[in-house]
Backbone as a ProteinNet text record, in pm:
[ID]
protein_1_A
[PRIMARY]
MAITTYAELQTAIGDWLAKSNLTVRAPDFIELAEVEINDLLRTADMETRATTSTVAGEAYLTVPDNFAGARRMIVTGGTARPLESVTPQYIDRRYLDAANGQPSVYTVEDNQFRFGPTPDAAYMLEVSYFRKVPALSDASTTNWLLASHPSVYLFGALKEAAPFLMDDARIQIWETKFQSALSRLQIADRFDRFPGPYAMKHDYSTEDERV
[TERTIARY]
83.6	0	87.9	34.3	106.3	104.3	213.9	222.5	245.7	139.7	149.9	91.8	21.8	-39.4	-9.5	-32.9	-13.6	-97	-222.2	-309.6	-258	-213.2	-160.6	-32.8	48.5	169.7	134.2	36.1	-5	-57.6	-134.9	-186.4	-73.3	24.1	137.3	218	234.6	308.2	239.3	107.3	32.8	42.3	38.5	47.5	183.6	291.1	425.7	452	390.2	407	303.3	208.5	99.3	21.7	4.7	-66.4	-151.6	-271.6	-358.9	-402.6	-392.5	-434.3	-331.5	-221.4	-119.7	-146.3	-257.4	-287.1	-280	-325.9	-327.1	-185.5	-88.5	50.2	132.3	83	159.2	203.7	119.7	166.4	289.9	298.4	416	540.6	529	643.2	687.8	592.5	624.6	694.8	643.6	704.1	847	870.5	1005.6	1098.3	1045.7	1125.7	1162.1	1069.3	1096.5	1209.5	1216.4	1325.3	1459.6	1470.5	1597	1624.3	1521.7	1539	1597	1543.5	1593.6	1735	1773.6	1910.5	2009.1	1966.3	2059.3	2054	1938.1	1920.6	1957.7	2032.9	2066.7	2063	1960.8	1947.5	1908.8	1910.8	1875	1731.9	1643.2	1504	1490.3	1590.7	1585.4	1650.5	1714.3	1786.4	1694.6	1721.7	1649.1	1738.5	1695.9	1770.5	1676.8	1733.2	1655.6	1745.3	1684.1	1758.4	1718.7	1814.4	1790.7	1898.6	1905.9	2011	2051.6	2175	2223.8	2166.7	2187	2144.8	2270.2	2286.7	2404.4	2418.4	2536.1	2563	2514.2	2452.6	2400.8	2481.4	2540.1	2620.8	2536.9	2408.8	2324.7	2204.8	2160.8	2043.4	1970.7	1840.9	1764.7	1759.4	1777.8	1772.7	1626.9	1601.7	1463.7	1394.1	1261.5	1183.6	1207.6	1227.3	1241.8	1387.8	1477	1621	1666.3	1739.9	1796.8	1948.6	2008.2	2153.6	2197.3	2309.8	2359.5	2431	2419.6	2490.9	2600.3	2559.6	2655.8	2587.1	2667.5	2614.4	2702.2	2637.7	2709.5	2659	2750.6	2713.7	2694.7	2574.4	2545.5	2545.4	2541.8	2550.4	2683.9	2723.3	2855.4	2960	3068.3	3168.6	3126.3	3071.7	3018	3126.6	3095	3191.4	3121	3170.8	3116.1	3166.8	3084	3123.9	3171.8	3277	3332.1	3263.3	3228.6	3168.8	3278.1	3264	3363.8	3292.4	3369.6	3311.7	3288.7	3199.4	3181.9	3311.8	3393.6	3519.8	3613.2	3609.8	3693.8	3651.8	3521.5	3472.7	3508.7	3497.2	3536	3681.4	3768.2	3911.3	3947.9	3885.3	3928.3	3854.6	3726.1	3645	3579.2	3597.6	3525.1	3555.1	3679.6	3717.6	3748.2	3713.3	3744.4	3644	3685.2	3594.8	3486.8	3371.7	3264.8	3307.7	3248.7	3283	3197.4	3234.1	3160.8	3194.6	3093.4	3121.4	3200.8	3289.3	3365	3346.2	3294.4	3270	3135.3	3085.5	2961.5	2963.5	2877.7	2854.7	2707.3	2662.3	2526.2	2537.4	2474.1	2485	2351.3	2298.7	2173	2060.9	2053.7	1950.3	1953.8	2074.7	2094.7	2223.6	2225.3	2351	2429.9	2557.6	2644.7	2756.7	2783.8	2878.9	3006	3112	3238.1	3301.3	3336.2	3307.1	3159.3	3119.4	2982.7	2957.7	2844.9	2818.7	2813	2872.9	2866.9	2757.6	2683.7	2576.4	2483.8	2377.9	2286.5	2341.3	2389.8	2443.4	2342.5	2314.1	2224.7	2294.8	2220.2	2275.5	2190.5	2255.9	2188.1	2229.6	2131.1	2158	2105.6	2193.1	2154.6	2158.4	2046.5	2041.2	1951.8	1963.3	1876.8	1754.8	1636.7	1513.7	1463.6	1394.6	1341.3	1238.6	1228.5	1122.9	989.2	894.7	765	697.9	657.1	600.1	465.5	442.9	314	213.5	87.8	-19.4	-151.5	-259.5	-391.1	-422.2	-365.8	-390.2	-289.7	-174.9	-71.2	-35.6	-104	-106.2	8	87	199.9	307	424.3	533.1	624.8	727.9	812.9	882.2	919.1	990.8	899.8	780.4	687.2	648.6	632.1	591.9	699.7	826.9	934.2	1009.7	1013.6	1091	1016.8	902.3	823.8	896.9	996	1067.7	1143	1188.8	1257.9	1163.1	1042.2	943	903	876.2	825.8	926.7	1051	1148.8	1193	1190	1218.3	1114	986.9	878.6	881.2	910.6	917.4	1030.9	1142	1253.6	1211.4	1131.5	1085.3	980	908.4	804.7	862.5	979.3	1034.1	1057.7	1119.1	1136.1	1002.8	904.6	773.1	712.6	736	683	773.7	885.9	986.5	1033.7	1044.6	1086.9	1233.9	1322.5	1464.1	1523.3	1474.5	1530	1508.5	1406.1	1373.5	1439.6	1490.8	1546.8	1657.4	1752.5	1864.5	1819.9	1719.2	1667.7	1611.2	1524.6	1464.7	1568.4	1665	1771.3	1851.5	1885.8	1962.4	1885.3	1757.6	1675.9	1656.6	1641.1	1626.9	1753.1	1868.2	1994.2	2019.8	1983.1	1999.7	1911.8	1788	1698.2	1751.6	1803.2	1863.6	1984.5	2068.6	2190	2157.7	2061.8	2024	1972.6	1892.9	1838.8	1950.6	2045.4	2151	2247.4	2274.5	2360.9	2293.7	2164.1	2091	2088.9	2070.9	2069.1	2203.4	2312.8	2445.7	2470	2428.2	2447.3	2361.5	2240.8	2154	2215.7	2276.9	2330.6	2472.5	2549.8	2690.3	2724.3	2671.9	2698.7	2846.9	2893.1	3033.3	3113.8	3244.5	3330.7	3324.1	3299.1	3298.8	3188.3	3078.9	2966.1	3007.1	3102.6	3143.7	3223.1	3281.2	3363.8	3287.6	3175.9	3105.6	3029.7	3025.2	2933.6	2877.3	2783.7	2713.9	2773.9	2886.1	2946.3	3003.2	3009.7	3073.8	3224	3297.2	3441.5	3488.2	3606.7	3658.7	3645.7	3587.3	3568.6	3700.1	3720	3831.1	3794.9	3892.6	3865.9	3955.8
-119.3	0	125.3	233.1	360.1	416.2	482	545.1	693.8	770.1	912.8	1000	939.2	1016.7	951.6	1028.1	981.3	856.4	855.7	740.4	618.2	638.6	526.3	470.3	556.4	511.1	425.2	467.7	388.6	251.5	248.5	121.1	31.6	91.5	14.1	-46.6	27.5	-24.5	-150.9	-145.1	-262.1	-377.3	-347.5	-452.5	-521.1	-441.4	-498.5	-581.4	-542.8	-618.5	-729	-733.1	-830.3	-820.9	-695.9	-671.2	-545.6	-563.2	-448.8	-380	-452	-392.5	-295.2	-273.8	-178.8	-37.3	-15.6	117.2	224	192	289.1	325.8	236.3	261.9	322.7	312.1	358	503.7	597.7	736.2	749.4	665.6	670.1	625.8	519.3	469.4	573.5	640.9	743.3	861.5	903.4	1016.7	984.9	863.7	823.7	819.3	772.1	769.2	910.3	1005.1	1142.5	1204	1168.7	1219.5	1174.8	1047.5	996.8	1051.7	1064.7	1122.6	1263	1342.7	1479.4	1484.4	1380.9	1374	1337.7	1253.9	1194.8	1255.3	1302	1342.4	1488.1	1514.5	1650.1	1655.6	1722.8	1735.4	1878.9	1906.4	2040.4	2077.3	1978.9	2007.7	2058.5	2036.1	2079.3	2215.6	2269.3	2395.4	2516.2	2615.3	2741	2852.4	2975.9	3091.1	3180.9	3248.7	3343.4	3460.4	3573.3	3690.5	3719.6	3760.3	3793.7	3892.2	3924.7	4015.7	3980.3	4011	3991.4	4099.7	4081.1	4179.1	4228.3	4357.1	4413.8	4361.8	4310.5	4261.1	4120.4	4055.3	3919.3	3823.6	3722.3	3626.3	3518.8	3507	3397.7	3450.3	3367.1	3398.8	3267.7	3261.8	3138	3096.5	2966.8	2915.3	2912.5	2905.6	2895.4	2770.4	2774.9	2663.9	2533.1	2539.9	2418.2	2384.2	2435.9	2420.7	2276.5	2223.3	2088.8	2090.4	2197.1	2205.4	2327.4	2384.7	2505.5	2470.9	2559.5	2547.1	2652.4	2779.1	2888.8	3012.4	3109.6	3233.5	3348.5	3458.4	3573.7	3699.6	3783.6	3917.1	4003.4	4055.3	4136.4	4285.1	4321.3	4461.3	4488.9	4614.3	4647	4606.7	4547.1	4493.9	4352.8	4335.6	4206.9	4100.7	3984.7	3875.5	3747	3631.7	3504.8	3475.1	3410.8	3367.4	3223	3192.9	3057.6	2973.9	2849.8	2756.5	2693.4	2701.6	2647.4	2569.5	2513.7	2442.8	2539.2	2504.1	2587.6	2604.9	2500.4	2507.6	2613.4	2626.7	2728.5	2868.6	2893.1	3024	3048.2	2943.7	2958.2	3002.4	2939.2	2968.8	3103.3	3134.7	3251.9	3378.7	3367.3	3488.8	3508.7	3417	3428.6	3560.9	3604.6	3729.3	3840.5	3818.6	3917.8	4032.2	4146	4260.9	4231.9	4296.4	4281.7	4341.6	4289.9	4340	4273.7	4290.1	4224.2	4075.5	3988.2	3844.5	3797.4	3702.3	3640.3	3489.5	3431.4	3287.7	3262.9	3141.7	3103.1	2953.1	2911	2769.1	2751.8	2627.7	2598.6	2530.1	2590.4	2541.8	2561.2	2452.9	2460.7	2520	2472.7	2515.9	2666.7	2722.6	2863.8	2882.5	2988.7	3031.3	3107.2	3079.9	3152.1	3216.5	3344	3419.5	3451.7	3465.3	3510.9	3612.9	3730.7	3779.1	3813.7	3842.6	3887.7	4015	4020	4138.7	4267.5	4372.2	4502.8	4590.5	4535	4609.4	4507.5	4557.8	4471	4453.3	4334.7	4304	4219.6	4260.8	4183.4	4055.5	3944.4	3814.7	3747.5	3677.9	3585.7	3445.5	3364.1	3229.8	3127.8	3040.8	2928.5	2803.8	2731.2	2616.7	2506.5	2389.7	2277.2	2281.4	2278.7	2276.7	2132.7	2104.9	1971.4	1935.2	1806.3	1758.7	1786.6	1851.2	1880.6	1753.8	1755.4	1636.3	1600.7	1471.1	1422.5	1416.5	1438.4	1428.9	1418.2	1403.2	1400.1	1532.5	1640.5	1772.7	1805.7	1740	1762.1	1625.4	1587	1446.6	1405.5	1501.7	1464.2	1571.7	1539.5	1635.5	1592.2	1669	1640.1	1504.9	1464.2	1338.1	1218.9	1220.1	1110.3	1102.6	1218.3	1220	1163	1187.9	1147	1022	995.8	881.7	814.3	752.4	690.7	577.3	515.6	405	451.4	576.1	627.9	625.3	673.3	673.5	531.4	449.1	314.9	233.6	226.3	142.9	205.5	338.4	402.1	366.5	368	334.2	185.4	98.9	-44.6	-75.5	-2.9	-20.9	15.1	120.8	161.2	65.1	-3.6	-96.1	-225.7	-267.6	-397.7	-414.1	-316.8	-334.4	-342.8	-265	-268.8	-408.5	-472.6	-607.3	-715.3	-673.1	-766.2	-862.2	-806	-883.8	-851.2	-899.9	-865.8	-906.6	-1013.1	-1062	-964.2	-881.4	-788.4	-652.1	-621.3	-487.8	-458.2	-550.6	-526.3	-522.1	-601	-598.9	-461.8	-409.6	-278.7	-167.8	-181.6	-82.1	-74.5	-190	-193.2	-129.4	-160.4	-103.3	47.7	90.4	232.9	308.7	258.8	325.2	325.1	218.6	212.2	315.7	330.8	430.3	571.5	600.1	730.4	754.8	653.5	667.3	692.5	619.9	640.4	781.2	829.5	964.8	1068.6	1055.9	1156.2	1149.3	1029.3	1017.4	1080.7	1053.9	1113.7	1265	1314.9	1459.4	1521.3	1456.4	1509	1512.5	1408	1406.5	1511.7	1534.2	1637.6	1775.2	1800	1933	1952.4	1845.6	1855.5	1744.7	1752.3	1646.8	1640.6	1519.5	1501.9	1445.5	1432	1368.3	1434	1566.7	1636.1	1585.7	1534.9	1488.9	1376.4	1293.7	1181.6	1228	1347	1396.7	1490	1542.7	1646.3	1587.1	1659.1	1626.8	1756.7	1744.5	1861.6	1914.1	1858.5	1908.1	2046.1	2121.6	2251.2	2230.1	2337.7	2324.9	2278.2	2219.9	2166.4	2268	2223.3	2314.4	2333.1	2452.3	2473.2	2413.4	2360.6	2299.2	2363.8
0	0	0	-55.4	-53	88.8	126	258.2	235	235.8	207.6	317.8	413.7	521.6	656.5	760	897.7	924.3	879.5	900.9	825.6	702.5	624.2	686.3	743.7	810.8	931.7	1009.1	1125.3	1082.3	974.5	924	876.6	807.2	756.4	870.4	978.9	1094.6	1147.3	1162.1	1207.1	1110.3	979.1	877.9	880.7	889.1	888.8	1014.5	1122.9	1247.3	1261.3	1165.8	1169.7	1301.2	1344.5	1470.2	1453.7	1400.6	1376	1505.2	1617.6	1745.2	1800.6	1728.6	1773.3	1724.5	1658.1	1604.7	1713	1832.8	1942	1984.9	1962.8	2000.8	1886.8	1765.2	1649.4	1660.5	1708.2	1722.1	1810.7	1916	2003	1926.6	1848.1	1772.1	1669	1607.7	1507.9	1574.6	1689	1760.2	1802.4	1851.8	1890.4	1769.5	1656.5	1534.2	1490.5	1505.3	1465.4	1547.7	1674.9	1758.3	1701.4	1666.5	1612.8	1473.5	1391.7	1258.9	1269.2	1359.1	1374.5	1430.9	1504.5	1555.2	1444.8	1349.7	1253.8	1114.2	1072.2	932.9	911.5	804	763	610.3	555.8	410.9	375	245	197.3	234.7	241.5	276.5	419.2	500.4	639.4	659.3	557.2	572.6	561.1	639.8	631.7	685.6	665.8	716.1	794.3	891.3	970.8	1007.3	1032.1	1078.6	1222.3	1299	1439.2	1481	1607.3	1652.8	1794.2	1826	1961.5	2052.7	2181	2281.1	2352.6	2360.9	2425.9	2568.5	2600.5	2733.7	2760.9	2662.3	2679.2	2591	2652.4	2576.7	2510.5	2550.9	2503	2424.1	2328.3	2247.5	2220.2	2247	2231	2084.7	2059.2	1922.1	1874.7	1743.2	1693.4	1746.3	1751.8	1807	1732.2	1599.5	1519.9	1492.1	1574	1552.8	1572.6	1472.5	1482.6	1477.6	1427.6	1420.8	1342.4	1382.1	1315.8	1185.9	1087.9	960.8	952.8	963.2	966.6	1023.5	1065.4	1120	1072.5	1031.4	978.5	1046.6	1092.2	1137.9	1014.1	996.3	877.4	908.7	1037.5	1076.5	1142.3	1145.5	1197.1	1094.8	1139.7	1048.3	1010	889.6	846.7	846.7	904.6	907.9	947.2	900.4	947.9	1088.3	1166.7	1299.6	1291.9	1363.9	1364.5	1471.3	1435.3	1530.2	1615.3	1747.8	1840.5	1950.9	2040.5	2154.6	2270.8	2364.8	2483.8	2562.2	2564.5	2638.9	2579.2	2447.3	2383.5	2427.4	2431.5	2475.3	2621.4	2703.7	2845	2857	2781.5	2793.1	2731.3	2617.7	2541.7	2580.8	2618.8	2631.8	2768.1	2861.3	2987.9	3058.8	3053.5	3119.5	3020.2	2893.6	2790.3	2793.8	2740.9	2730.1	2626.1	2643.4	2545.8	2412.5	2303.3	2170.6	2064.9	1938.2	1830.5	1833.4	1838	1843.8	1722.3	1747.3	1638.7	1634.9	1744.7	1749.7	1817.2	1797.7	1865.7	1891	1981.6	2005.9	2040.5	2048.8	2094.3	2229	2329.3	2466.2	2536.2	2592.9	2668.4	2582.1	2456.9	2362.1	2336.8	2343.5	2315.9	2236.2	2155.1	2095.9	2202.5	2212	2304.8	2222.8	2248.4	2168	2245.9	2170.6	2227.1	2132.6	2182.9	2318	2334.2	2455.9	2480.5	2399.9	2324.8	2240.9	2322.3	2267.3	2332.8	2273.3	2175.4	2108.9	2043	1980.2	1905.6	1764.5	1733.7	1601.1	1523.9	1401.3	1316	1269.5	1275.1	1239.4	1132.4	1041.7	950.7	991.7	1028.7	1080.2	980.1	933.8	849.6	937.2	940	1030.7	974.2	1033.8	999.7	1090	1030.2	1108.6	1120.2	1226.3	1248.3	1141.2	1112.5	1023.4	1090.8	1021.9	1085.4	1137.3	1261.5	1324.3	1261.2	1245.7	1196.5	1311.1	1277	1375.8	1300.6	1375	1311.1	1242.1	1293.3	1233.8	1123.6	1125.4	1024.2	966.7	861.3	819.5	727	679.2	594.6	603.9	553.9	544.5	430	403.6	288.4	300.1	421	437.1	411.7	466.7	443.5	296	232.1	91.8	-0.1	32.4	-59.4	-15.5	115.7	166.3	281.5	254.2	361.8	433.5	366.5	430.8	554.7	556	674.4	793.4	773.1	880.2	919.1	819.5	847.8	928.8	879.5	948.6	1081.1	1089.4	1216.5	1320.8	1281.2	1373.9	1409.8	1313.1	1341.4	1439.4	1426.6	1519.7	1662	1675.4	1807.8	1862.4	1772.9	1817.8	1872.6	1821	1857.7	2008.4	2076.5	2221.6	2296.2	2251.3	2315.5	2303.4	2188.9	2165.7	2224	2283.4	2335.1	2226.3	2104.3	1988.3	1959.5	2044.9	2033.3	1899.1	1841.7	1716	1602.4	1613.9	1505.8	1521.5	1638.5	1659.8	1560.9	1544.1	1453.9	1308.7	1273.9	1135.9	1102.7	1190.4	1164.1	1173.4	1265.3	1276	1146.6	1091.3	966.2	852.4	842.6	735.8	755.1	879.3	908.6	870.7	913.1	880.6	730.3	662	516.9	447.1	493.7	435	456	575	602.6	512.7	499.7	419.7	273.6	218.6	78.5	55.8	148.9	137	138.8	230.2	241.2	123.6	72.6	-45.2	-165.9	-184.6	-296.8	-285.1	-164.1	-142.1	-178.6	-143.5	-174.1	-324.2	-394.4	-539	-607.8	-555.9	-613.9	-598.3	-483.4	-454.1	-506.3	-507.5	-545.9	-645.1	-768.7	-867	-901.6	-932.9	-969.7	-855.8	-874	-773.5	-636.8	-632.6	-504.3	-413	-472.8	-392.2	-298	-339.3	-255.8	-134.4	-142.9	-34.3	59.3	11.6	87.2	203.5	312.6	420.5	476.6	572.3	623.5	751.3	793.6	917.1	895.6	1002.6	995.3	988.3	967.1	965.9	1103.4	1106.1	1231.6	1343.2	1455.2	1566.9	1642.5	1691.5	1783.3	1918.1	1984.7	2115.1	2220.1
[MASK]
+++++++++++++++++++++++++++++++++++++++++++++++++++++++++++++++++++++++++++++++++++++++++++++++++++++++++++++++++++++++++++++++++++++++++++++++++++++++++++++++++++++++++++++++++++++++++++++++++++++++++++++++++++

């Protein structure tokens, strides 16, 4: 059967497990799968940009609600420059006692952007980041991932169902299929965006972080 909606996905989960009475649990398996998908998946469909600004004297700025991971950040006001992604430990060592100024680095800490040095003014920022896959629900019955790659959802949900069913033998089977579906999607995305030999070398990680 085609899997294009939230309801069809729930039915498919029951069919694959040969347990139609699991319909009531299917939303839980889907939600758990979405958590892992958002942790592991990074594709062009998840990328977006937003503009915001720092607050004078504040080292922290809350990330967007749908934030899944940073891509890049640029100061567009003042002296325009890209900010380098670093670890929290680097900011502690380099900027903890430093004077306030225009930020040159950032990290993500406690679901917030943290800047070094602490901004001395309101600087306009352009933030490129990965947004979470929109969650499925009865009110939101489909999204781009389910429409184009339903196997990611299906095998992710089946993997989450196996422990609930105490079906240890199936956990590795569904895990393998889930990881394979994720890998195929990310490889296809890389070739679409970066055709040619470079596509095999490209990944979505930021440049090496300073530590």
